[in-house]
Structure formats: C-alpha cells, structure tokens
N, C-alpha and C positions, 0 to 999 in steps of 0.2 A: 422450352425451357423454361424449369420452375422457377419465380420471383422467390428474389431473396427476401426474409423477412427484414424490416428496416430495424436497425437496435435501438433500442429506448436510450437516453439520456446517462442511468447510471452505467450502462452495458459500457456506455463510450469513454466516460471517467474511468471505468476499472480497465479496460482493454488501451487508456493512455496511461493510465499508474504504471501497469505491470510492463508497459511497452517500456516506461522509461525506464524503470528497476531494471528493467535486461541488458539495456542498452548501456548500462553503466557498471553491468557484471557482478548485482548485486547477489546474495546467498542467498537457499532456499527461500524465494518468497513464493506465500499462502495468501490463499485467499478465507478468509474464516466470515462464514455467511448467516447473520441472525436474524435475518428475515420469517425463521421458521417461530423464531424464540418471541413468546410476549410484552410488552412495554421494553424493550432494550432498546437505549436511546437512539442506535446507529444501523444500516441496514448490514452496515461488514468494515471488516479490519481490513488491510492489508498489509504482510507485516514481510518483514526480508533483514539482512544485514550485510553489514562491508566487511573487511580484513582492518580497516583503519580509520582514522580518526578523515581523513581525508578523502575515501572512496563513499564513506558514510555521507559528507560533505558533498559529496557530487553527485553519489545516488539523490538525495535532495535535490539539489538546485533543479535535477536532470526533471526529474516528476513536476516541479512547479511549475519550469518551464516549459516541460511539451505539455502540463496539462491545459495553461494558460494557450498556447499557442493552439490545441485542436478541438479545445472545448471554448474558451473566454475564459472560464473558473479561475478566479483567484480564491486560495482560500482562506476561510473562516478563520483561522485560528492556525500559528503556529508556535511550537512548545522546541527547548532543551539545541538551541541551534549554538548556541556559547561552547558547547561545549562536544560537541557532537556524539554525546556514547549512544543518547537515543531521541532520534529527530520525530515530532509529533505534529505530522499536516494534514488540516480537521477541512473536509470538505462538506460535512456537514452530516450526507447521508455516508460516508466512508470516510474513514477516521485510519491515516497511514502510518504506518510505524517501522523507523526506518532505526536499525540499534549498531552498534560494534557486538562483535559475536559472544564475546564477555559478559553483554549485560542481557542479551535475549536468552542466553543460557538461566543468566539471574532469574528475571523476571518469568521465565515462560511461558508468555502470555498466551499459545497452545494449549497449554495443561488448561489455566488458569480461567479460561471463558470454552472447557470442552464443552458443553451444550451446542457451540456453535457447530452450522456443516461447514469441517474446512477441505478445501483442495488444495493440491501444491500444484505450483506453476512448472511448465515444461520451460526449460531454459532451453534461450537458441543457443544454438555448436558454430 
C-alpha cells in the first residue's frame, strides 16, 4: 500500500477554508494561486459568494470556526463584518474573500488578478 504524502500546513489550511465554505453552501468558490508570481503579498486568495447578508455572515463564521478547530489558527486580520457585503479574513499566506453576489461581480477579483492560477472548487452535492 503506497504511503500518503503528508499535507503541508498551507494545504491543511486551504482544505479547512474550502470545506467550511462548502458546508455553508457558498457559491462558486475558487482558489487563486499567486505562488508563481514574483513578490506577491500572499500565496493565495480563496473567494466565494453568498446570496444574502445572512449567508455571507454564516460562511465567514464557519470559516473562522473550522480553521480554528482544524488548525488552531486565528485570523491575523478581519474586515467587512459589520455590513457583510465583502468580508476579508486574512490568514497571512492565504486571504479569504467572501462576497455578496453583486459585490463579487462588481469587484471581479478573478479578472483584476488575472495572472494568478485560478482553480474552481467542486461543490458538495
């Protein structure tokens, strides 16, 4: 039986974030990988959106709780919790962006940071 490769801390963090998003029925989660770009401020963005303020708040709460439970990490910084149109959760190497649908369309980070390697996340059914 082949040995499984041990996951890196960044892979564990990414998995915890994505799983929390999917558990709260986040829409269109994507991972934007910046590791091949020179001098970028972080390694990755993980983006998704929700259909309402309530769902965006639930996704944010789920990410923070699941990451703490699975990795022991607390966010380095959080923004946007008061109006929940665009919540940013900064884990230093990975920055999470949770939008309401209209704000995600308006800011269009996938286009803005088009040099990143973008991976769509398959949703749980």
